[in-house]
Structures are given as C-alpha cells and as structure tokens.
mmCIF file of the N, C-alpha and C atoms, coordinates in Angstrom:
data_MODEL
# 
_entry.id   MODEL 
# 
loop_
_atom_site.group_PDB 
_atom_site.id 
_atom_site.type_symbol 
_atom_site.label_atom_id 
_atom_site.label_alt_id 
_atom_site.label_comp_id 
_atom_site.label_asym_id 
_atom_site.label_entity_id 
_atom_site.label_seq_id 
_atom_site.pdbx_PDB_ins_code 
_atom_site.Cartn_x 
_atom_site.Cartn_y 
_atom_site.Cartn_z 
_atom_site.occupancy 
_atom_site.B_iso_or_equiv 
_atom_site.pdbx_formal_charge 
_atom_site.auth_seq_id 
_atom_site.auth_comp_id 
_atom_site.auth_asym_id 
_atom_site.auth_atom_id 
_atom_site.pdbx_PDB_model_num 
ATOM 1   N N  . UNK A 1 1  ? -27.558 -20.725 -26.238 1.00 0.00 ? 1  UNK A N  1 
ATOM 2   C CA . UNK A 1 1  ? -28.265 -21.972 -26.461 1.00 0.00 ? 1  UNK A CA 1 
ATOM 3   C C  . UNK A 1 1  ? -29.730 -21.620 -26.694 1.00 0.00 ? 1  UNK A C  1 
ATOM 4   N N  . UNK A 1 2  ? -30.301 -22.239 -27.699 1.00 0.00 ? 2  UNK A N  1 
ATOM 5   C CA . UNK A 1 2  ? -31.706 -21.993 -28.021 1.00 0.00 ? 2  UNK A CA 1 
ATOM 6   C C  . UNK A 1 2  ? -32.610 -22.494 -26.906 1.00 0.00 ? 2  UNK A C  1 
ATOM 7   N N  . UNK A 1 3  ? -33.725 -21.832 -26.733 1.00 0.00 ? 3  UNK A N  1 
ATOM 8   C CA . UNK A 1 3  ? -34.696 -22.279 -25.749 1.00 0.00 ? 3  UNK A CA 1 
ATOM 9   C C  . UNK A 1 3  ? -35.436 -23.488 -26.284 1.00 0.00 ? 3  UNK A C  1 
ATOM 10  N N  . UNK A 1 4  ? -36.100 -24.211 -25.395 1.00 0.00 ? 4  UNK A N  1 
ATOM 11  C CA . UNK A 1 4  ? -36.838 -25.412 -25.769 1.00 0.00 ? 4  UNK A CA 1 
ATOM 12  C C  . UNK A 1 4  ? -37.866 -25.086 -26.830 1.00 0.00 ? 4  UNK A C  1 
ATOM 13  N N  . UNK A 1 5  ? -37.923 -25.912 -27.845 1.00 0.00 ? 5  UNK A N  1 
ATOM 14  C CA . UNK A 1 5  ? -38.863 -25.738 -28.937 1.00 0.00 ? 5  UNK A CA 1 
ATOM 15  C C  . UNK A 1 5  ? -40.060 -26.664 -28.732 1.00 0.00 ? 5  UNK A C  1 
ATOM 16  N N  . UNK A 1 6  ? -41.039 -26.575 -29.584 1.00 0.00 ? 6  UNK A N  1 
ATOM 17  C CA . UNK A 1 6  ? -42.210 -27.436 -29.498 1.00 0.00 ? 6  UNK A CA 1 
ATOM 18  C C  . UNK A 1 6  ? -41.842 -28.853 -29.896 1.00 0.00 ? 6  UNK A C  1 
ATOM 19  N N  . UNK A 1 7  ? -42.156 -29.819 -29.048 1.00 0.00 ? 7  UNK A N  1 
ATOM 20  C CA . UNK A 1 7  ? -41.889 -31.213 -29.372 1.00 0.00 ? 7  UNK A CA 1 
ATOM 21  C C  . UNK A 1 7  ? -42.950 -31.688 -30.351 1.00 0.00 ? 7  UNK A C  1 
ATOM 22  N N  . UNK A 1 8  ? -42.557 -32.511 -31.308 1.00 0.00 ? 8  UNK A N  1 
ATOM 23  C CA . UNK A 1 8  ? -43.536 -32.916 -32.308 1.00 0.00 ? 8  UNK A CA 1 
ATOM 24  C C  . UNK A 1 8  ? -43.538 -34.404 -32.594 1.00 0.00 ? 8  UNK A C  1 
ATOM 25  N N  . UNK A 1 9  ? -42.736 -35.166 -31.900 1.00 0.00 ? 9  UNK A N  1 
ATOM 26  C CA . UNK A 1 9  ? -42.667 -36.575 -32.258 1.00 0.00 ? 9  UNK A CA 1 
ATOM 27  C C  . UNK A 1 9  ? -42.308 -37.417 -31.039 1.00 0.00 ? 9  UNK A C  1 
ATOM 28  N N  . UNK A 1 10 ? -41.985 -38.638 -31.296 1.00 0.00 ? 10 UNK A N  1 
ATOM 29  C CA . UNK A 1 10 ? -41.665 -39.601 -30.255 1.00 0.00 ? 10 UNK A CA 1 
ATOM 30  C C  . UNK A 1 10 ? -40.450 -39.223 -29.423 1.00 0.00 ? 10 UNK A C  1 
ATOM 31  N N  . UNK A 1 11 ? -40.516 -39.582 -28.151 1.00 0.00 ? 11 UNK A N  1 
ATOM 32  C CA . UNK A 1 11 ? -39.360 -39.436 -27.289 1.00 0.00 ? 11 UNK A CA 1 
ATOM 33  C C  . UNK A 1 11 ? -38.444 -40.624 -27.557 1.00 0.00 ? 11 UNK A C  1 
ATOM 34  N N  . UNK A 1 12 ? -37.164 -40.356 -27.847 1.00 0.00 ? 12 UNK A N  1 
ATOM 35  C CA . UNK A 1 12 ? -36.224 -41.424 -28.182 1.00 0.00 ? 12 UNK A CA 1 
ATOM 36  C C  . UNK A 1 12 ? -35.223 -41.705 -27.073 1.00 0.00 ? 12 UNK A C  1 
ATOM 37  N N  . UNK A 1 13 ? -35.294 -40.940 -25.989 1.00 0.00 ? 13 UNK A N  1 
ATOM 38  C CA . UNK A 1 13 ? -34.390 -41.174 -24.875 1.00 0.00 ? 13 UNK A CA 1 
ATOM 39  C C  . UNK A 1 13 ? -34.451 -40.048 -23.874 1.00 0.00 ? 13 UNK A C  1 
ATOM 40  N N  . UNK A 1 14 ? -33.498 -40.057 -22.950 1.00 0.00 ? 14 UNK A N  1 
ATOM 41  C CA . UNK A 1 14 ? -33.362 -39.033 -21.918 1.00 0.00 ? 14 UNK A CA 1 
ATOM 42  C C  . UNK A 1 14 ? -31.907 -38.645 -21.795 1.00 0.00 ? 14 UNK A C  1 
ATOM 43  N N  . UNK A 1 15 ? -31.670 -37.405 -21.426 1.00 0.00 ? 15 UNK A N  1 
ATOM 44  C CA . UNK A 1 15 ? -30.322 -36.928 -21.174 1.00 0.00 ? 15 UNK A CA 1 
ATOM 45  C C  . UNK A 1 15 ? -30.397 -35.934 -20.022 1.00 0.00 ? 15 UNK A C  1 
ATOM 46  N N  . UNK A 1 16 ? -29.658 -36.207 -18.962 1.00 0.00 ? 16 UNK A N  1 
ATOM 47  C CA . UNK A 1 16 ? -29.646 -35.372 -17.772 1.00 0.00 ? 16 UNK A CA 1 
ATOM 48  C C  . UNK A 1 16 ? -31.053 -35.117 -17.245 1.00 0.00 ? 16 UNK A C  1 
ATOM 49  N N  . UNK A 1 17 ? -31.882 -36.139 -17.319 1.00 0.00 ? 17 UNK A N  1 
ATOM 50  C CA . UNK A 1 17 ? -33.233 -36.057 -16.790 1.00 0.00 ? 17 UNK A CA 1 
ATOM 51  C C  . UNK A 1 17 ? -34.238 -35.371 -17.698 1.00 0.00 ? 17 UNK A C  1 
ATOM 52  N N  . UNK A 1 18 ? -33.815 -34.967 -18.883 1.00 0.00 ? 18 UNK A N  1 
ATOM 53  C CA . UNK A 1 18 ? -34.705 -34.295 -19.825 1.00 0.00 ? 18 UNK A CA 1 
ATOM 54  C C  . UNK A 1 18 ? -34.975 -35.204 -21.022 1.00 0.00 ? 18 UNK A C  1 
ATOM 55  N N  . UNK A 1 19 ? -36.180 -35.155 -21.582 1.00 0.00 ? 19 UNK A N  1 
ATOM 56  C CA . UNK A 1 19 ? -36.488 -36.014 -22.728 1.00 0.00 ? 19 UNK A CA 1 
ATOM 57  C C  . UNK A 1 19 ? -35.741 -35.580 -23.984 1.00 0.00 ? 19 UNK A C  1 
ATOM 58  N N  . UNK A 1 20 ? -35.421 -36.565 -24.806 1.00 0.00 ? 20 UNK A N  1 
ATOM 59  C CA . UNK A 1 20 ? -34.874 -36.313 -26.140 1.00 0.00 ? 20 UNK A CA 1 
ATOM 60  C C  . UNK A 1 20 ? -35.977 -36.703 -27.108 1.00 0.00 ? 20 UNK A C  1 
ATOM 61  N N  . UNK A 1 21 ? -36.454 -35.739 -27.888 1.00 0.00 ? 21 UNK A N  1 
ATOM 62  C CA . UNK A 1 21 ? -37.487 -36.017 -28.874 1.00 0.00 ? 21 UNK A CA 1 
ATOM 63  C C  . UNK A 1 21 ? -36.852 -36.242 -30.234 1.00 0.00 ? 21 UNK A C  1 
ATOM 64  N N  . UNK A 1 22 ? -37.415 -37.166 -30.995 1.00 0.00 ? 22 UNK A N  1 
ATOM 65  C CA . UNK A 1 22 ? -36.902 -37.487 -32.327 1.00 0.00 ? 22 UNK A CA 1 
ATOM 66  C C  . UNK A 1 22 ? -36.884 -36.241 -33.206 1.00 0.00 ? 22 UNK A C  1 
ATOM 67  N N  . UNK A 1 23 ? -37.949 -35.460 -33.171 1.00 0.00 ? 23 UNK A N  1 
ATOM 68  C CA . UNK A 1 23 ? -38.015 -34.213 -33.933 1.00 0.00 ? 23 UNK A CA 1 
ATOM 69  C C  . UNK A 1 23 ? -38.596 -33.121 -33.062 1.00 0.00 ? 23 UNK A C  1 
ATOM 70  N N  . UNK A 1 24 ? -38.268 -31.884 -33.420 1.00 0.00 ? 24 UNK A N  1 
ATOM 71  C CA . UNK A 1 24 ? -38.856 -30.710 -32.785 1.00 0.00 ? 24 UNK A CA 1 
ATOM 72  C C  . UNK A 1 24 ? -39.251 -29.729 -33.878 1.00 0.00 ? 24 UNK A C  1 
ATOM 73  N N  . UNK A 1 25 ? -40.194 -28.871 -33.559 1.00 0.00 ? 25 UNK A N  1 
ATOM 74  C CA . UNK A 1 25 ? -40.594 -27.799 -34.467 1.00 0.00 ? 25 UNK A CA 1 
ATOM 75  C C  . UNK A 1 25 ? -39.978 -26.501 -33.972 1.00 0.00 ? 25 UNK A C  1 
ATOM 76  N N  . UNK A 1 26 ? -39.313 -25.790 -34.856 1.00 0.00 ? 26 UNK A N  1 
ATOM 77  C CA . UNK A 1 26 ? -38.739 -24.490 -34.537 1.00 0.00 ? 26 UNK A CA 1 
ATOM 78  C C  . UNK A 1 26 ? -39.252 -23.483 -35.560 1.00 0.00 ? 26 UNK A C  1 
ATOM 79  N N  . UNK A 1 27 ? -38.930 -22.248 -35.354 1.00 0.00 ? 27 UNK A N  1 
ATOM 80  C CA . UNK A 1 27 ? -39.396 -21.181 -36.246 1.00 0.00 ? 27 UNK A CA 1 
ATOM 81  C C  . UNK A 1 27 ? -39.045 -21.454 -37.710 1.00 0.00 ? 27 UNK A C  1 
ATOM 82  N N  . UNK A 1 28 ? -37.883 -22.070 -37.923 1.00 0.00 ? 28 UNK A N  1 
ATOM 83  C CA . UNK A 1 28 ? -37.413 -22.301 -39.292 1.00 0.00 ? 28 UNK A CA 1 
ATOM 84  C C  . UNK A 1 28 ? -37.768 -23.664 -39.853 1.00 0.00 ? 28 UNK A C  1 
ATOM 85  N N  . UNK A 1 29 ? -38.602 -24.443 -39.159 1.00 0.00 ? 29 UNK A N  1 
ATOM 86  C CA . UNK A 1 29 ? -39.010 -25.742 -39.676 1.00 0.00 ? 29 UNK A CA 1 
ATOM 87  C C  . UNK A 1 29 ? -38.821 -26.864 -38.683 1.00 0.00 ? 29 UNK A C  1 
ATOM 88  N N  . UNK A 1 30 ? -38.724 -28.060 -39.219 1.00 0.00 ? 30 UNK A N  1 
ATOM 89  C CA . UNK A 1 30 ? -38.594 -29.274 -38.409 1.00 0.00 ? 30 UNK A CA 1 
ATOM 90  C C  . UNK A 1 30 ? -37.128 -29.666 -38.299 1.00 0.00 ? 30 UNK A C  1 
ATOM 91  N N  . UNK A 1 31 ? -36.728 -30.035 -37.072 1.00 0.00 ? 31 UNK A N  1 
ATOM 92  C CA . UNK A 1 31 ? -35.359 -30.448 -36.800 1.00 0.00 ? 31 UNK A CA 1 
ATOM 93  C C  . UNK A 1 31 ? -35.368 -31.854 -36.204 1.00 0.00 ? 31 UNK A C  1 
ATOM 94  N N  . UNK A 1 32 ? -34.326 -32.634 -36.528 1.00 0.00 ? 32 UNK A N  1 
ATOM 95  C CA . UNK A 1 32 ? -34.195 -34.023 -36.109 1.00 0.00 ? 32 UNK A CA 1 
ATOM 96  C C  . UNK A 1 32 ? -33.036 -34.133 -35.117 1.00 0.00 ? 32 UNK A C  1 
ATOM 97  N N  . UNK A 1 33 ? -33.238 -34.892 -34.030 1.00 0.00 ? 33 UNK A N  1 
ATOM 98  C CA . UNK A 1 33 ? -32.142 -35.094 -33.069 1.00 0.00 ? 33 UNK A CA 1 
ATOM 99  C C  . UNK A 1 33 ? -30.965 -35.738 -33.780 1.00 0.00 ? 33 UNK A C  1 
ATOM 100 N N  . UNK A 1 34 ? -29.770 -35.213 -33.553 1.00 0.00 ? 34 UNK A N  1 
ATOM 101 C CA . UNK A 1 34 ? -28.569 -35.729 -34.201 1.00 0.00 ? 34 UNK A CA 1 
ATOM 102 C C  . UNK A 1 34 ? -27.578 -36.302 -33.194 1.00 0.00 ? 34 UNK A C  1 
ATOM 103 N N  . UNK A 1 35 ? -27.294 -35.520 -32.120 1.00 0.00 ? 35 UNK A N  1 
ATOM 104 C CA . UNK A 1 35 ? -26.274 -35.988 -31.177 1.00 0.00 ? 35 UNK A CA 1 
ATOM 105 C C  . UNK A 1 35 ? -26.301 -35.136 -29.913 1.00 0.00 ? 35 UNK A C  1 
ATOM 106 N N  . UNK A 1 36 ? -25.551 -35.606 -28.921 1.00 0.00 ? 36 UNK A N  1 
ATOM 107 C CA . UNK A 1 36 ? -25.378 -34.861 -27.678 1.00 0.00 ? 36 UNK A CA 1 
ATOM 108 C C  . UNK A 1 36 ? -24.117 -34.016 -27.812 1.00 0.00 ? 36 UNK A C  1 
ATOM 109 N N  . UNK A 1 37 ? -24.223 -32.756 -27.428 1.00 0.00 ? 37 UNK A N  1 
ATOM 110 C CA . UNK A 1 37 ? -23.096 -31.833 -27.535 1.00 0.00 ? 37 UNK A CA 1 
ATOM 111 C C  . UNK A 1 37 ? -22.018 -32.171 -26.510 1.00 0.00 ? 37 UNK A C  1 
ATOM 112 N N  . UNK A 1 38 ? -20.793 -31.886 -26.876 1.00 0.00 ? 38 UNK A N  1 
ATOM 113 C CA . UNK A 1 38 ? -19.665 -32.061 -25.961 1.00 0.00 ? 38 UNK A CA 1 
ATOM 114 C C  . UNK A 1 38 ? -19.622 -30.879 -25.009 1.00 0.00 ? 38 UNK A C  1 
ATOM 115 N N  . UNK A 1 39 ? -19.529 -31.178 -23.729 1.00 0.00 ? 39 UNK A N  1 
ATOM 116 C CA . UNK A 1 39 ? -19.450 -30.144 -22.698 1.00 0.00 ? 39 UNK A CA 1 
ATOM 117 C C  . UNK A 1 39 ? -17.974 -29.956 -22.318 1.00 0.00 ? 39 UNK A C  1 
ATOM 118 N N  . UNK A 1 40 ? -17.507 -28.704 -22.391 1.00 0.00 ? 40 UNK A N  1 
ATOM 119 C CA . UNK A 1 40 ? -16.122 -28.372 -22.054 1.00 0.00 ? 40 UNK A CA 1 
ATOM 120 C C  . UNK A 1 40 ? -16.146 -27.309 -20.965 1.00 0.00 ? 40 UNK A C  1 
ATOM 121 N N  . UNK A 1 41 ? -15.601 -27.642 -19.806 1.00 0.00 ? 41 UNK A N  1 
ATOM 122 C CA . UNK A 1 41 ? -15.561 -26.714 -18.673 1.00 0.00 ? 41 UNK A CA 1 
ATOM 123 C C  . UNK A 1 41 ? -16.938 -26.151 -18.333 1.00 0.00 ? 41 UNK A C  1 
ATOM 124 N N  . UNK A 1 42 ? -17.970 -27.008 -18.413 1.00 0.00 ? 42 UNK A N  1 
ATOM 125 C CA . UNK A 1 42 ? -19.329 -26.609 -18.057 1.00 0.00 ? 42 UNK A CA 1 
ATOM 126 C C  . UNK A 1 42 ? -20.069 -25.819 -19.118 1.00 0.00 ? 42 UNK A C  1 
ATOM 127 N N  . UNK A 1 43 ? -19.478 -25.710 -20.297 1.00 0.00 ? 43 UNK A N  1 
ATOM 128 C CA . UNK A 1 43 ? -20.110 -24.971 -21.396 1.00 0.00 ? 43 UNK A CA 1 
ATOM 129 C C  . UNK A 1 43 ? -20.134 -25.826 -22.653 1.00 0.00 ? 43 UNK A C  1 
ATOM 130 N N  . UNK A 1 44 ? -20.937 -25.414 -23.624 1.00 0.00 ? 44 UNK A N  1 
ATOM 131 C CA . UNK A 1 44 ? -21.053 -26.120 -24.892 1.00 0.00 ? 44 UNK A CA 1 
ATOM 132 C C  . UNK A 1 44 ? -20.501 -25.230 -26.005 1.00 0.00 ? 44 UNK A C  1 
ATOM 133 N N  . UNK A 1 45 ? -19.244 -25.459 -26.420 1.00 0.00 ? 45 UNK A N  1 
ATOM 134 C CA . UNK A 1 45 ? -18.657 -24.635 -27.479 1.00 0.00 ? 45 UNK A CA 1 
ATOM 135 C C  . UNK A 1 45 ? -19.489 -24.707 -28.762 1.00 0.00 ? 45 UNK A C  1 
ATOM 136 N N  . UNK A 1 46 ? -19.770 -23.542 -29.319 1.00 0.00 ? 46 UNK A N  1 
ATOM 137 C CA . UNK A 1 46 ? -20.607 -23.485 -30.517 1.00 0.00 ? 46 UNK A CA 1 
ATOM 138 C C  . UNK A 1 46 ? -19.886 -23.951 -31.776 1.00 0.00 ? 46 UNK A C  1 
ATOM 139 N N  . UNK A 1 47 ? -18.559 -24.072 -31.721 1.00 0.00 ? 47 UNK A N  1 
ATOM 140 C CA . UNK A 1 47 ? -17.836 -24.515 -32.916 1.00 0.00 ? 47 UNK A CA 1 
ATOM 141 C C  . UNK A 1 47 ? -18.093 -25.987 -33.243 1.00 0.00 ? 47 UNK A C  1 
ATOM 142 N N  . UNK A 1 48 ? -18.787 -26.704 -32.374 1.00 0.00 ? 48 UNK A N  1 
ATOM 143 C CA . UNK A 1 48 ? -19.129 -28.097 -32.672 1.00 0.00 ? 48 UNK A CA 1 
ATOM 144 C C  . UNK A 1 48 ? -20.420 -28.210 -33.485 1.00 0.00 ? 48 UNK A C  1 
ATOM 145 N N  . UNK A 1 49 ? -21.071 -27.073 -33.725 1.00 0.00 ? 49 UNK A N  1 
ATOM 146 C CA . UNK A 1 49 ? -22.300 -27.075 -34.515 1.00 0.00 ? 49 UNK A CA 1 
ATOM 147 C C  . UNK A 1 49 ? -21.990 -26.894 -35.995 1.00 0.00 ? 49 UNK A C  1 
ATOM 148 N N  . UNK A 1 50 ? -22.709 -27.623 -36.825 1.00 0.00 ? 50 UNK A N  1 
ATOM 149 C CA . UNK A 1 50 ? -22.648 -27.418 -38.263 1.00 0.00 ? 50 UNK A CA 1 
ATOM 150 C C  . UNK A 1 50 ? -23.653 -26.340 -38.635 1.00 0.00 ? 50 UNK A C  1 
ATOM 151 N N  . UNK A 1 51 ? -23.572 -25.861 -39.850 1.00 0.00 ? 51 UNK A N  1 
ATOM 152 C CA . UNK A 1 51 ? -24.489 -24.827 -40.326 1.00 0.00 ? 51 UNK A CA 1 
ATOM 153 C C  . UNK A 1 51 ? -25.935 -25.276 -40.133 1.00 0.00 ? 51 UNK A C  1 
ATOM 154 N N  . UNK A 1 52 ? -26.761 -24.382 -39.641 1.00 0.00 ? 52 UNK A N  1 
ATOM 155 C CA . UNK A 1 52 ? -28.202 -24.592 -39.473 1.00 0.00 ? 52 UNK A CA 1 
ATOM 156 C C  . UNK A 1 52 ? -28.588 -25.556 -38.353 1.00 0.00 ? 52 UNK A C  1 
ATOM 157 N N  . UNK A 1 53 ? -27.643 -26.013 -37.532 1.00 0.00 ? 53 UNK A N  1 
ATOM 158 C CA . UNK A 1 53 ? -27.995 -26.878 -36.405 1.00 0.00 ? 53 UNK A CA 1 
ATOM 159 C C  . UNK A 1 53 ? -28.416 -26.031 -35.214 1.00 0.00 ? 53 UNK A C  1 
ATOM 160 N N  . UNK A 1 54 ? -29.222 -26.644 -34.334 1.00 0.00 ? 54 UNK A N  1 
ATOM 161 C CA . UNK A 1 54 ? -29.678 -25.990 -33.108 1.00 0.00 ? 54 UNK A CA 1 
ATOM 162 C C  . UNK A 1 54 ? -29.101 -26.706 -31.899 1.00 0.00 ? 54 UNK A C  1 
ATOM 163 N N  . UNK A 1 55 ? -28.732 -25.937 -30.895 1.00 0.00 ? 55 UNK A N  1 
ATOM 164 C CA . UNK A 1 55 ? -28.286 -26.478 -29.614 1.00 0.00 ? 55 UNK A CA 1 
ATOM 165 C C  . UNK A 1 55 ? -29.388 -26.190 -28.609 1.00 0.00 ? 55 UNK A C  1 
ATOM 166 N N  . UNK A 1 56 ? -29.984 -27.241 -28.063 1.00 0.00 ? 56 UNK A N  1 
ATOM 167 C CA . UNK A 1 56 ? -31.128 -27.140 -27.166 1.00 0.00 ? 56 UNK A CA 1 
ATOM 168 C C  . UNK A 1 56 ? -30.715 -27.642 -25.782 1.00 0.00 ? 56 UNK A C  1 
ATOM 169 N N  . UNK A 1 57 ? -31.175 -26.976 -24.729 1.00 0.00 ? 57 UNK A N  1 
ATOM 170 C CA . UNK A 1 57 ? -30.907 -27.446 -23.370 1.00 0.00 ? 57 UNK A CA 1 
ATOM 171 C C  . UNK A 1 57 ? -31.421 -28.859 -23.197 1.00 0.00 ? 57 UNK A C  1 
ATOM 172 N N  . UNK A 1 58 ? -30.699 -29.737 -22.546 1.00 0.00 ? 58 UNK A N  1 
ATOM 173 C CA . UNK A 1 58 ? -29.473 -29.554 -21.784 1.00 0.00 ? 58 UNK A CA 1 
ATOM 174 C C  . UNK A 1 58 ? -28.217 -29.931 -22.558 1.00 0.00 ? 58 UNK A C  1 
ATOM 175 N N  . UNK A 1 59 ? -28.144 -29.661 -23.855 1.00 0.00 ? 59 UNK A N  1 
ATOM 176 C CA . UNK A 1 59 ? -26.960 -29.997 -24.648 1.00 0.00 ? 59 UNK A CA 1 
ATOM 177 C C  . UNK A 1 59 ? -27.271 -30.948 -25.786 1.00 0.00 ? 59 UNK A C  1 
ATOM 178 N N  . UNK A 1 60 ? -28.438 -30.794 -26.391 1.00 0.00 ? 60 UNK A N  1 
ATOM 179 C CA . UNK A 1 60 ? -28.855 -31.657 -27.496 1.00 0.00 ? 60 UNK A CA 1 
ATOM 180 C C  . UNK A 1 60 ? -28.711 -30.890 -28.803 1.00 0.00 ? 60 UNK A C  1 
ATOM 181 N N  . UNK A 1 61 ? -28.139 -31.559 -29.806 1.00 0.00 ? 61 UNK A N  1 
ATOM 182 C CA . UNK A 1 61 ? -27.965 -30.929 -31.111 1.00 0.00 ? 61 UNK A CA 1 
ATOM 183 C C  . UNK A 1 61 ? -28.975 -31.527 -32.080 1.00 0.00 ? 61 UNK A C  1 
ATOM 184 N N  . UNK A 1 62 ? -29.717 -30.632 -32.723 1.00 0.00 ? 62 UNK A N  1 
ATOM 185 C CA . UNK A 1 62 ? -30.706 -31.015 -33.720 1.00 0.00 ? 62 UNK A CA 1 
ATOM 186 C C  . UNK A 1 62 ? -30.291 -30.428 -35.065 1.00 0.00 ? 62 UNK A C  1 
ATOM 187 N N  . UNK A 1 63 ? -30.495 -31.207 -36.150 1.00 0.00 ? 63 UNK A N  1 
ATOM 188 C CA . UNK A 1 63 ? -30.185 -30.746 -37.500 1.00 0.00 ? 63 UNK A CA 1 
ATOM 189 C C  . UNK A 1 63 ? -31.479 -30.581 -38.284 1.00 0.00 ? 63 UNK A C  1 
ATOM 190 N N  . UNK A 1 64 ? -31.464 -29.764 -39.332 1.00 0.00 ? 64 UNK A N  1 
ATOM 191 C CA . UNK A 1 64 ? -32.684 -29.602 -40.118 1.00 0.00 ? 64 UNK A CA 1 
ATOM 192 C C  . UNK A 1 64 ? -33.120 -30.935 -40.741 1.00 0.00 ? 64 UNK A C  1 
ATOM 193 N N  . UNK A 1 65 ? -34.415 -31.133 -40.826 1.00 0.00 ? 65 UNK A N  1 
ATOM 194 C CA . UNK A 1 65 ? -34.944 -32.323 -41.488 1.00 0.00 ? 65 UNK A CA 1 
ATOM 195 C C  . UNK A 1 65 ? -35.042 -32.016 -42.969 1.00 0.00 ? 65 UNK A C  1 
ATOM 196 N N  . UNK A 1 66 ? -34.452 -32.881 -43.767 1.00 0.00 ? 66 UNK A N  1 
ATOM 197 C CA . UNK A 1 66 ? -34.467 -32.658 -45.230 1.00 0.00 ? 66 UNK A CA 1 
ATOM 198 C C  . UNK A 1 66 ? -35.464 -33.542 -45.905 1.00 0.00 ? 66 UNK A C  1 
# 
C-alpha cells in the first residue's frame, strides 16, 4: 500500500478516522479519490485496482486525474 501522499484539495469525508481528500499529489501527478477498497481477511487485495490507481492507507483508492 502506498504511503500517504501530499493532500492538495478539499476533504470530502472520513474513513476509519482518517480524512478522505478529493485529490492528492503523488510523484506521478494528481490523483482523484474514487472509492474505498474492499477489505478481505484484514488485507486489501491488489487485484481490485485498475491500471495506474493508488491504494492509500487506510484503504482509499485514487485514480489519475485526466
């Protein structure tokens, strides 16, 4: 799971006590919050990610901003 990236925009909610930001800045550009990852047996299977998506603690999936 990727480490927390730089937040760059509005907070749109909370999940497990952590903020969900509308967008984040990562090394490869700007990413937009897309969905909460499915947790299976205490883990987040990576096969639920599409190409170029990021999985951020505590289970947030961000997609590239186009």
